[in-house]
N, C-alpha and C positions, 0 to 999 in steps of 0.2 A: 453646808446643807446639801443633801443629795436631792436632785430634781425628782419629782414623783415618777416621771416616765423612765428616768435612768434607774431608779430603784426597782421598778417593775421588771425591766430588762435583766437586772442583776439577779433577782429572785428566780426568774425563768431559767437563766443560765445555770444557777446553782442546782435547780431541780433537775435539769437535763443531765448534768454531770453525775448527780446522785443516781439517777435512773440508769445511766450508762455503767457506772461502777457496779451496781447490783446485777445488771445483766451480764457483765463480764465475769463476775463471781459465780453466777449461776452456770455459765458456760464451762468454766474450769471445773466446777463441782460435778456437773452432769456429763462431761466429755468422756469418751471411752478411753481405755488404757492404751497408751501409745507403745507399739512394740519397739524392739531394738532396731536400730538403723532406719528410724522413721522420724518425721517431724510433723508438728501440728500444722494444719492448714489455717492460715491466718484469717480467712474469711468464712469459716464455718466450723461445725462440730465434727472433726474428723482428723485424719492424718494422711500423709503421703510418704512413700519410701524415698530415702535419700538417693543422691546421684550414685549410680552403680548398683542399685538394688531394685528388685521388682516385687510387687505384692504377690503373695501366695497364701490364700486363706487370711488369717489374722496376723501374718508375719511378713517380714521383708527379708528376702533371700538374695544373695549376691547373683548378679546376672552372669550366667555361664556363657562365656564368649568362645565360640568354636575357633578352630584354626583358620587363619586367613580372614579374620574379622576384627572389628574394633567396636568399642562402646559407642552407641548412638549419641548424638548431640544432647538429647534430653536426659540421657543417662538411665533410661528404663528398659533398654534393649540393646541390640547389636545390629551392625550392618556389615556387609562383606567388603573387603578391600577392593580397590580398583583392579579389574581383570578377573574378578570372581563374581559368581551369581549364587543367590541363595537357593538351595535345594533341601527342603525340610529344615532340619536343624544344623545343616552344614553349609559350607561355602565351597562350591566346586569351580575349578578353572573354566573361564569362558572358552568356548570352542570358536576361536576367531579364524575365519577362512583365509586362504591366501588372498593377498591384495585387500585385506580388511584391517581395521584397527579398533581398539576398545573405545567405546563411547557410551558413558553412563546416561546420556540424555535420551537415548533410544530405548525402546522396549526390549530389544534383543541384546543390548549391551555392546553392540558393535555396529560399525558402518563400513561401507566400501570406500576405498580410496578414490580420489578424483580420476575419472576415466573408466570407472567400473560401476556396475549396478548390481543390486541384490537380485539373486535368482535362487529362491529356496534358501539353502544354507551355504551358498557359494557367492562369489563375486565374479561376474563375467565382464570381460572387456567390452567397452562400447566401441562399435565399429564406426569410425568417422570416415565418410566418403571423401574422395578427392575434391579439392576446392571448398572444404568445409572446416569448421573448427568446433572444439568441444564447448558447449554452452552451459548446460546444467544436467547433471546426472539424473535428476529426479523428473525432468521434463521429457516429453515424447514428441518429436525426437530430441535426444540430448545434445544435438549439434545444430549449428546454423550455417547456412551457406555464406561464402565470402561475398564481398561487395562485387557486383557485376554478374552474380550467379543467382539462380532461384531453384528452390526445391522441386524436384520431380520424382515422386516416389521415394526411394532411398538413395537418390543421387542429386548432385547439383549440376545443373546445365547452364551454359553461358547464355546471357541475355543478348539477343540480337538487336542492336540499337540502330535504327534507320538513320539516314542522313537528316541533318537539321533537328536532331534530338539529343537528349542527355539523360544520364542516370538520375533517378529521384534521390531524395535525401537518404532513404533507407538502403539504397543500392540494390533493390530487388525488382525494380521496374524502370520504365523510361517515360519521358514526356517530351512533347515537341517544344522547340525553342519559341521565343516570342515572335509573332508574325507568321506562325505556321499552325495548321490544324491537323489533328490525328485523323487519318482516314485509311481504313483497310491495312493497318499495320505500317503505314508510312506517314510522313509529315508533308503536307502540301501547303504552299504559301497562301496567305490570306490576300484575296484580290482587292486591293484598296483603289477606289476610283479616283479620278482627277478631283482635286480640291477636297480630298478626304485624308484621314490619318488613322493610324491604329488606335483603338480604344485602350483603356487602362488594363484590360485583361490580356491584350495582345492576341486575342483570337477573333476580333471583329474590328469594325471601323466606324468612324463618325465623320460627319461633314465639318469643314472648317466654318468659322464664323462668317455669316453672310450667305451661306449656302444651305439648302435643305435636301434631305435624302428622298429619293424616289426610285422607281423601278430601273432607271438608267444610271443612277449614281448620285452625284451631287450637282444640283443646278442652282444658279443664282436666285436669291430671294426676289420676288416681285413686291417691292415695298410701295404702297400707295402714298399719295400726298398726305401730309400731316401724320405720318407714322415713322417708326424707327425700328432698328433691329432689337429684338427682345434680349433679356438677360442670357437665355440659353444660346443665343447666337444663330439659331437655326429657324427662327420664326420672327414675326413682327408684331408690334403693339402700336395702338394709336397714341398720339401725343396727348398731353394733358389738355383738357377742354374739348376733346373729341372722343367719339365712341365708334366702335366697329359696326359696320352695316354691310355684311357680306364681305367683299374684297375691298371695301372703301372705308375711309374714316370721315364721318360727318360730324358737324359741330354738335356738341352736346346741348340739349335744351334745358 
């Protein structure tokens, strides 16, 4: 025995198949005549020319491929061979300048070799100055200075490194060594007072633990009774059970 819901689904499916069959029959009946060298479009009432043919009116005619060309991938036209460019209905040889090469990715069909740049219909040599190297033909300038030199106009000039300095990572500037400060194009030593030390940056100083900085340098902390050196090491705090009152620690109430 067929379940009522299953029977309903079965009748609906049969109805849909019948509707689809009648629709397909109508398409075949009412579709236009397919010309020679064409095929019916599976998703509509119409036709398309087969590979190697192109539509012309109500017919499909063979694609006329000019010299130095080949059929396009979709088969409804043609494209020029490498080294040729389309000019109307023909393929004409590319006019590749000296020091250039064919390149279909560009709009002109050619590019200049490395070390040359486009200038109109020519490829001009890129003039690389002394102490420089070719970087990118499309950048301006197309060269970069070697390490230890910096660009000055169209030349590379040597970087004058003062005493107690070194070249930066990129090699086009300098900075002072640790313990020195840059001043007027030179590196002068950081004056670290007694009981002090260079800070983490190397361009300043801090007082050792138990000392505090002031105008004259690092002086010993004056720790009152019932106090101790703070965590920073350059100040004091009252012991537990005491509170600060000016420069003293008094018993907390």
